[in-house]
C-alpha positions in Angstrom: -0.3 0.0 -0.1 1.6 3.1 -1.0 2.3 5.9 1.4 -0.2 8.6 1.2 -0.9 11.8 3.1 -4.2 12.3 4.9 -5.8 15.5 5.5 -8.2 16.6 8.4 -11.7 16.8 8.1 -13.2 19.3 8.9 -16.1 18.3 11.8 -18.0 20.9 13.7 -20.7 19.5 15.3 -20.2 15.9 15.1 -23.2 14.6 17.1 -25.8 17.0 15.4 -27.4 15.7 11.9 -29.6 19.2 11.9 -28.4 22.7 12.8 -31.0 25.4 12.3 -30.0 28.2 10.5 -28.1 30.9 12.8 -26.5 34.1 11.3 -23.0 35.3 12.2 -22.8 38.4 14.1 -19.1 38.3 14.3 -16.3 38.1 12.0 -15.3 35.1 14.7 -18.2 33.1 13.5 -16.7 32.4 10.3 -14.5 30.1 9.6 -12.1 31.3 6.2 -9.1 28.6 4.9 -7.3 31.0 2.2 -4.9 28.9 0.1 -3.2 28.8 -3.4 -2.8 26.3 -6.0 -0.8 25.8 -9.0 -2.7 25.7 -12.4 -1.2 25.6 -15.6 2.0 27.6 -14.6 0.2 30.5 -12.8 -2.1 30.2 -9.0 -5.7 30.0 -8.5 -6.8 31.0 -4.7 -8.8 28.7 -3.4 -11.1 29.1 -0.6 -13.3 27.9 2.3 -15.8 29.9 4.1 -17.9 28.1 7.2 -20.3 29.6 9.1 -19.3 28.4 12.7 -22.5 29.0 14.3 -24.6 26.6 12.3 -21.7 24.9 10.3 -22.9 25.6 6.9 -20.3 26.3 4.5 -20.5 29.3 2.6 -18.1 29.0 0.1 -17.0 27.0 -2.4 -21.1 26.2 -3.5 -21.8 24.7 -6.7 -21.3 27.1 -9.5 -18.5 28.9 -7.6 -15.4 30.7 -9.9 -12.3 30.0 -9.7 -10.4 32.9 -8.0 -7.5 33.3 -10.7 -5.4 32.6 -12.1 -2.5 35.1 -11.3 1.5 35.4 -11.5 2.3 34.5 -8.0 1.5 32.8 -4.8 0.7 36.0 -2.6 -1.7 37.4 -5.4 -3.9 34.3 -5.5 -3.7 34.0 -1.5 -4.8 37.5 -1.4 -7.4 37.0 -3.8 -9.0 34.5 -1.8 -8.6 36.1 1.5 -10.2 39.5 0.1 -13.1 37.2 -1.6 -13.5 35.6 2.0 -13.8 39.0 3.4 -16.8 39.9 1.1 -18.5 36.6 1.7 -18.5 37.2 5.7 -19.5 40.6 5.2 -22.3 39.6 2.7 -23.8 37.2 4.6 -23.5 39.1 7.6 -25.1 42.1 5.7 -27.7 39.7 4.3 -28.8 38.4 7.6 -29.6 41.7 9.0 -31.5 42.9 6.0 -33.5 39.9 6.4 -34.5 40.0 9.8 -35.4 43.8 9.4 -37.5 42.5 6.3 -39.7 39.6 8.9 -40.1 42.5 11.6 -41.1 44.9 9.0 -43.0 42.7 7.0 -47.0 43.2 7.0 -48.9 40.2 8.4 -51.4 38.4 6.0 -54.2 36.1 7.0 -53.5 32.7 5.1 -56.6 33.0 2.8 -54.8 36.3 1.3 -52.1 35.0 0.3 -52.5 31.9 -1.5 -52.8 31.7 -5.4 -55.3 29.2 -6.0 -59.1 29.2 -4.8 -61.4 26.5 -5.1 -64.4 27.7 -4.0 -66.7 24.8 -2.1 -69.4 23.2 -3.4 -68.5 24.6 -7.2 -66.4 23.1 -9.7 -65.2 26.3 -11.1 -61.3 27.7 -10.0 -60.3 30.9 -9.7 -56.4 31.5 -9.6 -55.1 34.8 -8.5 -52.3 36.0 -10.7 -49.8 37.6 -8.0 -49.2 41.4 -8.6 -52.1 42.2 -11.0 -54.6 42.0 -8.6 -56.7 39.8 -11.6 -58.2 36.4 -11.4 -58.3 33.7 -14.4 
């Protein structure tokens, strides 16, 4: 068997299968792992951003762009750190905006919020078109 090196796996909550999403309030609530790797004679930044409060991996995600390529290792690493900082700030900003919108959102009755209304005892179906005020 060949001698292989093993990387440590990031396990934040090993005994909890599902943790409810919880926003990070401070930069300490995020783990940012920034580095670089060679790519065709140049260097590409590598990044992993984890929100520690609920163990959510914010980056990389499916469809995330590569960071680079750059001429030097330092440029690639600095770009990864910058992207990580942007992601942390965006997540903090999104959570605060989301909380503000939830507080200020008008309360609607469930019957008003539905898009489809089927009257009892009648075979006719009325479909409300959101934003138009019309019924089809």
